[in-house]
C-alpha positions in Angstrom: 0.5 -0.1 0.0 1.7 3.6 -0.9 2.1 5.6 1.8 -0.8 8.1 2.3 -3.2 5.7 0.3 -6.5 5.3 2.9 -8.0 2.2 1.4 -7.4 0.4 5.2 -9.4 2.9 6.6 -13.1 2.7 7.4 -15.9 5.3 6.5 -15.7 6.3 10.1 -12.5 6.7 10.1 -12.2 9.2 7.0 -15.4 11.4 8.6 -13.5 11.3 11.9 -10.6 12.6 10.2 -12.4 14.9 7.8 -14.3 16.4 11.0 -11.0 17.2 13.0 -9.7 18.8 9.7 -12.7 21.3 9.4 -12.0 22.2 13.0 -8.7 22.6 12.6 -9.2 24.6 9.3 -11.8 26.8 11.2 -9.1 27.7 14.1 -7.0 29.4 10.7 -4.9 26.0 10.1 -3.7 25.5 6.5 -5.4 22.9 4.8 -2.3 20.6 3.9 -1.4 21.0 7.8 -4.9 20.8 9.0 -5.7 17.4 7.4 -1.7 15.9 8.4 -2.8 16.5 12.1 -6.8 15.0 11.6 -5.6 11.8 10.0 -2.3 11.8 12.7 -5.3 12.1 15.7 -7.7 9.2 14.3 -4.2 6.8 14.0 -3.6 7.8 17.7 -6.9 7.2 18.6 -7.4 4.0 16.5 -3.8 2.7 15.8 -3.9 2.9 12.0 -6.7 1.8 9.4 -9.1 -1.1 10.8 -9.7 -3.3 8.0 -8.1 -6.7 7.6 -4.9 -6.7 5.4 -2.2 -6.1 8.2 -1.2 -7.3 11.4 -3.0 -6.3 14.3 -5.5 -5.0 12.5 -8.8 -4.5 13.4 -8.8 -4.6 17.1 -10.9 -2.2 19.5 -8.4 0.3 21.1 -10.4 2.3 23.4 -9.9 5.6 21.6 -7.3 6.7 25.0 -6.8 9.9 23.2 -10.3 10.6 23.5 -10.5 10.1 27.5 -7.8 12.0 28.3 -8.9 14.6 29.2 -11.4 12.9 31.8 -9.0 11.2 33.6 -6.4 14.0 34.1 -8.7 17.1 34.6 -9.3 18.8 37.8 -6.1 17.4 39.4 -4.6 21.1 39.5 -7.6 22.6 41.2 -7.6 20.1 44.0 -4.2 20.0 44.9 -5.1 24.3 45.7 -6.5 25.6 48.4 -9.2 27.3 48.6 -8.3 30.4 48.9 -5.6 29.9 46.5 -8.5 28.9 43.9 -10.5 32.0 45.4 -7.4 34.2 44.1 -7.1 32.5 40.8 -10.9 33.4 40.0 -10.8 37.2 41.2 -7.8 37.2 38.8 -9.6 35.5 35.8 -12.2 38.2 36.4 -10.6 40.8 36.8 -8.8 39.7 33.6 -12.2 39.3 31.7 -13.7 42.4 33.0 -10.2 44.2 31.6 -10.1 42.6 28.2 -13.9 43.0 27.4 -13.3 46.7 28.4 -10.6 47.1 25.9 -12.6 45.0 23.1 -15.6 47.3 24.0 
């Protein structure tokens, strides 16, 4: 199979890559770079193409990248005191207020 050939990918994987690429393009990433990042993400999530024809293909991977955020989120906040969290919230509110005033 030639490099760049997507024949081993399922329709779902192709749709997923297209959606990811669209998201990157909406954020200003060039089209070619967005497509490259999208396929890298699909490969990271699924371990490559799922259709039969190669060693280790077609196995469920559990989509580790898609679940990573929920597992790691909140640890920083949980390790801080209530006073530190409150100070951070006040600082964030002040920043939002300043940014709103500057853009108005």
